[in-house]
C-alpha positions as CSV (number, residue, x, y, z in Angstrom):
1,X,-6.9,-28.9,-5.6
2,X,-10.6,-28.7,-5.1
3,X,-13.0,-28.9,-8.0
4,X,-13.9,-25.4,-8.8
5,X,-17.7,-25.9,-9.2
6,X,-18.3,-27.9,-6.0
7,X,-16.1,-25.7,-3.9
8,X,-18.1,-22.4,-4.8
9,X,-21.5,-23.7,-5.6
10,X,-24.1,-22.4,-3.2
11,X,-21.4,-21.1,-0.9
12,X,-22.4,-17.9,0.9
13,X,-20.8,-15.7,3.5
14,X,-21.6,-17.1,6.9
15,X,-20.0,-14.6,9.3
16,X,-17.7,-11.5,9.5
17,X,-15.4,-10.6,12.3
18,X,-13.3,-7.4,12.6
19,X,-10.3,-6.6,14.7
20,X,-7.9,-3.6,15.1
21,X,-4.4,-3.6,16.4
22,X,-2.5,-0.5,17.3
23,X,1.4,-1.1,17.1
24,X,3.7,1.6,18.5
25,X,6.4,2.8,16.2
26,X,10.2,2.3,16.9
27,X,11.3,5.8,16.0
28,X,13.3,8.1,18.1
29,X,11.4,8.6,21.4
30,X,8.7,6.4,19.9
31,X,7.8,8.8,17.2
32,X,8.2,9.1,13.4
33,X,7.9,12.1,11.2
34,X,7.6,13.0,7.5
35,X,7.1,16.3,5.7
36,X,3.6,16.9,7.1
37,X,2.7,14.4,9.9
38,X,4.1,13.0,13.1
39,X,2.8,9.8,14.5
40,X,3.5,7.3,17.3
41,X,1.7,4.2,16.2
42,X,0.3,2.4,13.2
43,X,-3.2,0.8,13.3
44,X,-4.1,-2.2,11.3
45,X,-7.8,-3.0,10.8
46,X,-8.3,-6.7,10.1
47,X,-11.4,-8.2,8.5
48,X,-12.2,-11.9,8.3
49,X,-14.9,-13.4,6.2
50,X,-16.1,-16.9,6.6
51,X,-17.8,-19.4,4.2
52,X,-17.7,-23.0,3.4
53,X,-15.5,-23.8,6.3
54,X,-12.8,-21.5,5.1
55,X,-11.7,-18.0,6.3
56,X,-10.4,-15.1,4.1
57,X,-8.6,-12.1,5.5
58,X,-8.1,-8.6,4.4
59,X,-6.9,-5.4,6.1
60,X,-6.4,-1.7,5.9
61,X,-4.2,0.8,7.7
62,X,-6.3,3.6,9.2
63,X,-8.1,4.6,12.3
64,X,-9.8,2.1,14.5
65,X,-13.2,3.6,13.4
66,X,-12.9,1.7,10.1
67,X,-13.6,-1.4,12.0
68,X,-16.9,-0.1,13.4
69,X,-17.8,1.0,9.9
70,X,-17.2,-2.5,8.5
71,X,-19.5,-3.8,11.2
72,X,-22.4,-1.3,10.7
73,X,-22.1,-0.5,7.0
74,X,-20.7,-3.5,5.1
75,X,-21.3,-6.7,7.0
76,X,-25.1,-6.5,6.3
77,X,-24.2,-6.0,2.6
78,X,-22.2,-9.3,2.2
79,X,-23.5,-11.7,4.8
80,X,-25.5,-14.4,3.2
81,X,-24.3,-13.5,-0.2
82,X,-22.5,-15.7,-2.7
83,X,-18.6,-15.7,-2.4
84,X,-18.0,-16.5,-6.2
85,X,-17.8,-12.9,-7.3
86,X,-16.0,-10.5,-5.1
87,X,-16.3,-7.8,-7.7
88,X,-20.1,-8.0,-7.6
89,X,-20.0,-7.5,-3.8
90,X,-17.6,-4.7,-4.3
91,X,-20.2,-2.9,-6.4
92,X,-22.8,-3.4,-3.8
93,X,-20.5,-2.2,-1.0
94,X,-19.6,0.9,-3.1
95,X,-23.4,1.8,-3.4
96,X,-23.8,1.3,0.3
97,X,-21.2,3.8,1.3
98,X,-22.4,6.6,-1.0
99,X,-23.9,8.8,1.7
100,X,-21.4,7.7,4.4
101,X,-18.6,9.2,2.4
102,X,-16.8,7.2,-0.3
103,X,-13.3,8.6,0.1
104,X,-11.5,8.0,3.2
105,X,-13.0,5.7,5.9
106,X,-15.5,4.3,3.5
107,X,-13.1,3.2,0.8
108,X,-10.6,1.8,3.4
109,X,-13.5,-0.3,4.9
110,X,-14.4,-1.6,1.4
111,X,-10.7,-2.3,0.6
112,X,-10.3,-4.5,3.6
113,X,-13.4,-6.5,3.0
114,X,-12.7,-6.9,-0.8
115,X,-9.3,-8.3,0.0
116,X,-10.8,-10.7,2.4
117,X,-13.4,-11.8,-0.2
118,X,-10.7,-12.5,-2.8
119,X,-8.6,-14.4,-0.3
120,X,-11.6,-16.5,0.8
121,X,-12.4,-17.4,-2.8
122,X,-8.8,-18.4,-3.4
123,X,-8.7,-20.5,-0.3
124,X,-12.0,-22.3,-1.2
125,X,-10.5,-23.2,-4.5
126,X,-7.3,-24.2,-2.9
127,X,-5.3,-21.6,-5.1
128,X,-2.7,-19.2,-4.2
129,X,-4.3,-15.7,-4.8
130,X,-1.9,-14.7,-7.5
131,X,-3.1,-17.7,-9.5
132,X,-6.7,-16.6,-9.2
133,X,-5.9,-13.1,-10.6
134,X,-5.0,-12.3,-14.3
135,X,-1.3,-12.2,-13.4
136,X,1.2,-10.7,-15.9
137,X,4.2,-11.2,-13.4
138,X,5.4,-13.7,-10.9
139,X,7.2,-11.2,-8.6
140,X,7.0,-7.6,-7.7
141,X,10.2,-5.4,-7.5
142,X,10.4,-3.4,-4.3
143,X,12.1,-0.2,-3.0
144,X,13.1,0.2,0.6
145,X,11.1,3.1,2.2
146,X,11.4,4.8,5.6
147,X,14.2,7.4,6.2
148,X,11.9,9.5,8.5
149,X,12.8,13.1,9.0
150,X,13.4,12.7,12.8
151,X,15.9,10.0,12.2
152,X,19.5,11.0,13.3
153,X,22.0,10.6,10.4
154,X,23.4,7.3,11.6
155,X,20.1,5.6,11.8
156,X,19.0,7.1,8.5
157,X,22.1,5.8,6.7
158,X,22.1,2.4,8.4
159,X,18.5,1.8,7.4
160,X,19.0,2.7,3.8
161,X,22.3,0.8,3.5
162,X,20.6,-2.1,5.1
163,X,18.1,-2.4,2.2
164,X,20.8,-2.1,-0.3
165,X,22.8,-4.8,1.5
166,X,19.6,-7.0,1.1
167,X,19.9,-6.6,-2.6
168,X,17.2,-3.9,-3.0
169,X,18.5,-1.6,-5.6
170,X,16.3,1.5,-4.8
171,X,15.7,3.3,-1.5
172,X,13.5,6.3,-0.4
173,X,13.8,8.8,2.4
174,X,11.3,11.4,3.7
175,X,12.2,15.0,3.1
176,X,10.9,18.5,3.3
177,X,9.8,18.9,6.9
178,X,12.9,21.1,7.6
179,X,14.2,21.6,4.0
180,X,17.4,23.3,5.3
181,X,18.4,19.9,6.8
182,X,17.9,17.9,3.6
183,X,21.2,18.8,2.0
184,X,23.2,17.1,4.8
185,X,20.8,14.1,5.0
186,X,20.9,13.5,1.2
187,X,24.7,13.9,1.1
188,X,25.1,11.4,4.0
189,X,22.8,8.9,2.3
190,X,24.3,9.1,-1.1
191,X,27.7,8.6,0.4
192,X,26.6,5.7,2.4
193,X,24.7,3.8,-0.4
194,X,27.2,4.7,-3.2
195,X,26.5,5.8,-6.7
196,X,24.6,2.6,-8.1
197,X,21.3,2.3,-6.1
198,X,18.5,4.6,-7.2
199,X,17.6,7.3,-4.6
200,X,14.0,8.4,-4.1
201,X,12.5,11.3,-2.0
202,X,9.1,11.8,-0.6
203,X,7.9,15.3,0.6
204,X,4.3,14.1,1.5
205,X,3.0,17.3,0.1
206,X,5.0,19.6,2.4
207,X,6.2,22.2,-0.3
208,X,4.8,25.0,-2.2
209,X,5.0,24.9,-6.0
210,X,8.1,27.1,-6.7
211,X,9.8,25.7,-3.6
212,X,9.1,22.1,-4.9
213,X,10.6,23.0,-8.3
214,X,13.8,24.4,-6.7
215,X,14.3,21.2,-4.7
216,X,13.4,19.0,-7.7
217,X,16.4,20.6,-9.5
218,X,18.7,20.3,-6.5
219,X,17.7,16.7,-5.8
220,X,18.4,15.7,-9.4
221,X,21.6,17.7,-10.0
222,X,23.4,17.2,-6.6
223,X,22.3,13.7,-5.5
224,X,20.9,12.1,-8.7
225,X,17.5,11.6,-7.2
226,X,15.2,9.8,-9.7
227,X,11.8,10.0,-7.9
228,X,10.1,12.9,-6.2
229,X,6.8,11.8,-4.5
230,X,4.2,14.2,-3.5
231,X,6.2,17.3,-3.8
232,X,3.2,19.3,-3.4
233,X,-0.1,18.1,-1.9
234,X,-1.7,15.6,-4.3
235,X,-4.9,17.8,-4.3
236,X,-2.9,20.4,-6.2
237,X,-3.1,18.8,-9.7
238,X,-1.9,22.0,-11.4
239,X,1.2,22.0,-9.2
240,X,2.0,18.4,-9.9
241,X,1.6,19.0,-13.6
242,X,3.9,22.1,-13.4
243,X,6.6,20.1,-11.7
244,X,6.2,17.2,-14.2
245,X,6.6,19.6,-17.1
246,X,9.2,21.9,-15.8
247,X,11.2,19.6,-13.6
248,X,14.4,17.6,-14.6
249,X,13.6,15.0,-17.3
250,X,15.2,12.2,-15.3
251,X,13.3,13.0,-12.1
252,X,9.9,11.4,-12.0
253,X,7.0,13.0,-10.2
254,X,4.8,10.5,-8.4
255,X,1.4,10.5,-6.6
256,X,-1.7,8.5,-6.0
257,X,-1.4,7.0,-2.5
258,X,-4.4,9.2,-1.4
259,X,-6.5,8.3,-4.4
260,X,-9.6,6.6,-3.2
261,X,-12.0,6.6,-6.2
262,X,-11.7,5.9,-9.9
263,X,-12.1,9.6,-10.6
264,X,-9.2,10.5,-8.2
265,X,-6.9,8.3,-10.5
266,X,-8.5,9.8,-13.7
267,X,-7.7,13.3,-12.3
268,X,-4.0,12.4,-11.8
269,X,-3.7,10.8,-15.2
270,X,-5.3,13.6,-17.1
271,X,-2.8,15.9,-18.4
272,X,-1.1,13.9,-16.9
273,X,-0.1,15.2,-13.5
274,X,2.4,12.4,-12.8
275,X,5.2,10.4,-14.5
276,X,4.3,7.3,-12.5
277,X,1.0,6.6,-10.8
278,X,0.6,5.1,-7.3
279,X,-2.2,3.1,-5.8
280,X,-2.7,1.8,-2.3
281,X,-4.6,-1.5,-2.1
282,X,-5.8,-0.6,1.3
283,X,-7.4,2.6,0.2
284,X,-8.5,2.3,-3.5
285,X,-11.0,-0.5,-3.1
286,X,-8.8,-3.5,-2.6
287,X,-8.0,-5.9,-5.2
288,X,-11.0,-5.1,-7.4
289,X,-10.0,-1.4,-7.1
290,X,-6.4,-2.3,-8.1
291,X,-7.5,-4.1,-11.2
292,X,-9.5,-1.1,-12.2
293,X,-6.6,1.3,-11.7
294,X,-4.3,-1.2,-13.6
295,X,-6.6,-0.9,-16.7
296,X,-6.5,3.0,-16.5
297,X,-2.6,3.1,-16.1
298,X,-2.2,0.8,-19.2
299,X,-4.7,2.9,-21.2
300,X,-2.9,6.1,-20.3
301,X,0.7,4.6,-20.9
302,X,1.7,5.1,-17.3
303,X,3.4,2.8,-15.0
304,X,1.7,1.9,-11.7
305,X,3.5,1.6,-8.4
306,X,2.2,-0.1,-5.3
307,X,2.0,2.0,-2.2
308,X,2.9,-0.1,1.1
309,X,1.0,-3.1,2.5
310,X,3.5,-5.4,1.0
311,X,1.9,-8.7,2.2
312,X,-1.2,-7.8,0.2
313,X,0.3,-5.9,-2.7
314,X,2.8,-8.6,-3.7
315,X,-0.2,-10.7,-5.0
316,X,-2.4,-8.1,-6.3
317,X,0.2,-6.1,-8.3
318,X,1.3,-9.2,-10.2
319,X,-1.9,-8.5,-12.1
320,X,-0.8,-5.1,-13.1
321,X,0.6,-5.0,-16.6
322,X,2.4,-1.7,-16.4
323,X,3.9,-2.6,-13.0
324,X,6.7,-0.5,-11.8
325,X,7.4,-1.5,-8.1
326,X,6.2,-1.8,-4.6
327,X,7.0,0.4,-1.5
328,X,8.6,-1.9,1.1
329,X,7.6,0.5,3.9
330,X,9.3,0.1,7.2
331,X,6.2,0.5,9.5
332,X,4.1,-1.9,7.4
333,X,6.8,-4.5,7.3
334,X,7.2,-4.4,11.1
335,X,3.4,-4.7,11.6
336,X,2.8,-7.4,9.1
337,X,5.7,-9.6,10.4
338,X,4.4,-9.0,14.1
339,X,0.8,-10.0,13.2
340,X,1.0,-12.7,10.6
341,X,2.7,-15.9,9.6
342,X,3.4,-16.3,5.9
343,X,4.8,-12.8,5.2
344,X,7.3,-12.3,2.4
345,X,10.8,-11.1,2.4
346,X,12.6,-9.6,-0.6
347,X,14.9,-11.9,-2.7
348,X,16.9,-10.2,-5.4
349,X,15.0,-7.0,-4.8
350,X,11.6,-8.3,-5.3
351,X,8.7,-10.1,-3.5
352,X,7.5,-13.3,-4.9
353,X,4.0,-14.5,-3.8
354,X,4.2,-17.9,-2.1
355,X,2.4,-20.4,-4.5
356,X,2.6,-23.3,-2.0
357,X,0.0,-21.6,0.3
358,X,-3.6,-20.9,-0.6
359,X,-5.0,-17.3,-0.8
360,X,-2.7,-14.7,0.5
361,X,-0.8,-17.3,2.5
362,X,-1.2,-15.4,5.7
363,X,-2.4,-16.6,9.1
364,X,-3.0,-14.4,12.1
365,X,-0.5,-14.9,15.1
366,X,-3.3,-14.2,17.6
367,X,-1.1,-14.5,20.8
368,X,1.4,-12.0,19.4
369,X,-1.4,-9.6,18.2
370,X,-3.5,-9.6,21.4
371,X,-1.4,-7.0,23.3
372,X,-2.1,-4.5,20.6
373,X,-5.8,-5.0,20.3
374,X,-7.9,-1.9,20.3
375,X,-11.2,-3.4,18.6
376,X,-12.8,-6.8,18.7
377,X,-12.2,-10.0,20.7
378,X,-9.8,-12.8,20.1
379,X,-11.6,-15.7,18.3
380,X,-12.1,-18.8,20.6
């Protein structure tokens, strides 16, 4: 292990490079659907920050335009600055994006850079990232997530039973695009996985309030569903509160994946509007943002669940005291395994950060990534 003082003293950001890779989905006819969206690819925007002969990486899932924003808006903020305090640079980046628009692309860009800065600091100190953070846990429980609405029943049940067969005790499917089909889909899934695994649903904001309340009761009573994510749009705070207050007691209402700023999370916890809060490390401001949300969730006595990006979230959410679990999302698992060496696989229903590798433990597989490139150039 390097000496902490010498490895960071006078160390400043030398360079930043940004890349984007668009990976086609493997859904029926190349498409996937949820309650409100259909897509044919997933784009990962990769940021690499260099200092002291080491390189840290971070990324977000979003449009390739995020890469351009990192170049124009954020690289000038961090280049030449000390790497010792990612949180200080996070504050400066937050000020820089004020007029560009903090929610959305701005927060995604900050998230990717912030993760890269934390990864860089850990690598400079020759520490696994989880040991640099105020960790409360050494692993993060996961739930299998996919179950897209355009999957035929056999693929739907095969996917969810596959996760259960891997020892993951909770699984989630997408619902509510065509609500009249959901009874057959849920019946097939519950029969396939058995009575023991927990069953989650995600409407992605597709339903109106009364319709969502009707389905909340059916989900609970007929299929023992324990988690109903975004039954109405997460912008409908009154609707979420109504469902939390009037829905079945053992069915939890969850939201937060589209919370970008601290105030977004405050809005969800006031009332509160959810039983379990969610945060996405690639949207909420990276690791620094997750640490802020973790404090809020503890103060409001609410558990916090990690939304997607498992290769990043496994380290960061070990530092969440009120940790619930992590979404082991089909698309992100595929993309991360394709683009990186050092990704994690669940053991006993949880991801455990690799403490034998510095930082996040990830290395880019440039040759495998190159066919999917939509921004940047391969490093020489």
